[in-house]
N, C-alpha and C positions, 0 to 999 in steps of 0.2 A: 504494500499500499504506500503510495507516495506521500510526501509531506503535506501536499495540498489537500489529499483526501483524509489524512489522519488528524489534520489540524482541528482543535476544538473550536466551538463557536467564539469563545472569548479570545482565542489567538487570532481567528479571522477578523474579529472586530477591532483589534489593535494592530492589525498586519501593516498599516501604514507606518506606524512608529517603529515596529520591528525592522521594516525595510530601512528606514532612515538610520537607525542604530547600526544594523549590519553593514550598510553601505559605507558609513563613516569609518568603521573599523577596517574594512577590506581596502577602501581607497588609501587609508593611511599605510596599510601593509604592502600593497602592490601598485599603487598609482591608479590612474584612471583607466588607460588602455589595458593594463594588466588585470583588471577586474571585470568579470563577465556578469551579465545579469542573472545568469544561472547560479553563479557562485553567491551572489547576493541573496537570491531567493533561498538557496539551501542554508545559508547562514541564518536567515531570518526564520526558517521553517515554514514558508508559505510557498505558493505557486509562483512560477516566474511571470505568468501572465498578470499578476497583481501589480508588478512594477509598471507596466504599460497602462494598466487601468488607473493607477493613482498618479503616475508621473509623466506618461507619455513616452519617455525615452530615458536612456542612461545619463545622458548630459543633464536633463532636467532633474534627475534624481541627485546628481553630483551638485548641481546648483542649490537644491533645497537642503540636502544633507550636510554640505560642507560650506559652501560660499555664503549663503544667506545668514546662517548663525554667526559666522565670524564677522561679516560686515555689519550686521545689526548690532552685535555687541560693541563693536568699535564706534558706531554712531551713537550709541547710548553713552559710552564713555565720554565722547566729545561733547554731547549735550549736557551731561552731568557736570563736566569740568567748567564749561562756560557758565553754567547756572550758579556756580559757587561764588561766594564773595572773596575777592582776592585782596592782597595788600595788607592784611592785618596779621598774618602769621610771620613767624621768624623765617629766615631763609632755610633753616633745618626743617621747620614744620611744613613749609611750602614744598620743599623737595621730597620729604617723606610722603606727603599726601600725593604728589604727582607720581611717584614710584609706586606706592601702594595700589592706587586705583588702576594704573596701567597693568600692573602685575596681576591683579584679580581678574581683569578682563582677559588677558592672554592665557592665564592658567585655566579659567573656566572653559576656554575654547581650545585647549591644548589638542584635543583629538582632531578638530578641524584643521588646525594649523599643520599638524603632522600629515594629514591627508593632502593638503595644499603643497607642502614641501615634497611628498613623494610624487605628486603629479608633475611638479616642476623638475624634479630629478630626472624623471623618465621622459621629460619634454613632451608631455601629452595632456597638459592642462588646457581645457576648452577655451577658446579665444574669448568668449563672453565673460567666463569666470575669471580668467587672467586679468581682463581689464577692470572688473569690479574689485578684485583683491588689491591690485596695484593702486587703485584710486583710494581704497581704504587706508592703505599704508601711507600714501601721500598726505592724506588729510590728517593723519595722527602726527606725521613728521612735521607737517606745517604748524599744527597746534603746539608741539614741543618747541619749535623754533620761536613762535610768538611768545610762549611763556618765558623761555630763557632769555630772549631779547629784552622783554619788559623788565624781568627781574634784574638783568644786567644794567639796564638804564637806571632804574630806581635805586639800585644799591651800588651804582658807580663801579661795576665790575668791568675791567678792561683786560686787554691783551689776551684775548682768546678767540678762536675761530669758530663761529657760531655753527655753521652747517656740519663740519665733521664732529664737533662736540655733541650735538643733538643726536647724531647717528651712533655715537659711542654710548650715549646714555640709553638709547632705545635697545641697542645691542645687548647691554648688560641685562635689561629687564627680559628681553626676548629669550635669551640664552638660559636665564634662571627659570623662567616658565616652562621652557620645552625640555631642558636637560638637567633639572635640579636633582633628579635621582642619580644620574651619572656623576654629578659633582658631590654627592653625598649630603645634599641639602635636605633637611628633614631628619637626618640621622646623625651625622657628624656636627652639623651646625643647623640652626633653625632659619627658616625663611625670613623671620623677623630681623634676625642679626644681619643676614645678607642684605636686606633692604636698608637697614641702618648704615651699613658700610657703604652701599652705593651712595647714600645721601651724604655721608661724610666726605667721600671722594669727590663728589660733585660740588658741594658747597665749600668745603675747607681744603680739599686736597690732603696729602699726607703730612703737610707741614714739615718737609725735610729742610734742615738748614743748609745754606750753601757750603758750609764746611763745618766739621766738628769743632767744638769749642776748644778742645785740646790740641788741635792740629794734627791728630792722629786718626787714622781711619778706624771707625767703630768695629769693624770686623777683626782688626789687629789689636784692639785694646784689650788688656788682660782683665779677666773677671776679678771682682774684689777679693774673693777667697783665695786666689792663686797668686796675688802679688807677693813679692818678696818683702820681708820686713827688715 
């Protein structure tokens, strides 16, 4: 008996969501072209015909399972950020709020991002999807440029290159959201501490002096307990 015939009424009733979940997982694993509608239906435990009944095509399923959740979350982040009152927080508080909000959005849509990355890796991202995703990223980067430029002007921060700085900031959050498990985040160190460190690096830097006060390299300086008396 096939999955379609053996499916219970409750499964058939939620088949659309099962297909969306299965599609997102498989697109993340195999890319767009490497995932067949039959594979998706089998993973979801429903008949293949349900894909075409609900979505019309595999491309439409990819759009709804992967692209729309990501772009809608990013749009919500942009709207939420613009709606907040700015200028009353300290640089550290402002930076932490920026990083935290962006991290939460990217982490929530980690599966969609992985599916998008897989599709781009295999060079098989549908044209419409590619355009929408690139537009979403451009909007976020434009927002970050606006925020950082405004903060720099209000707080008299000089001598930095805006465009690459913003992309470094975004890259830190993106890598943490996507690959935190590889980096031991959540086990070796908490996400909160990582976000705090991002904020410190952005707002204050590492505060490294131009030269050690003793004139000696810190790496060569003897530890207190090992000094000769």
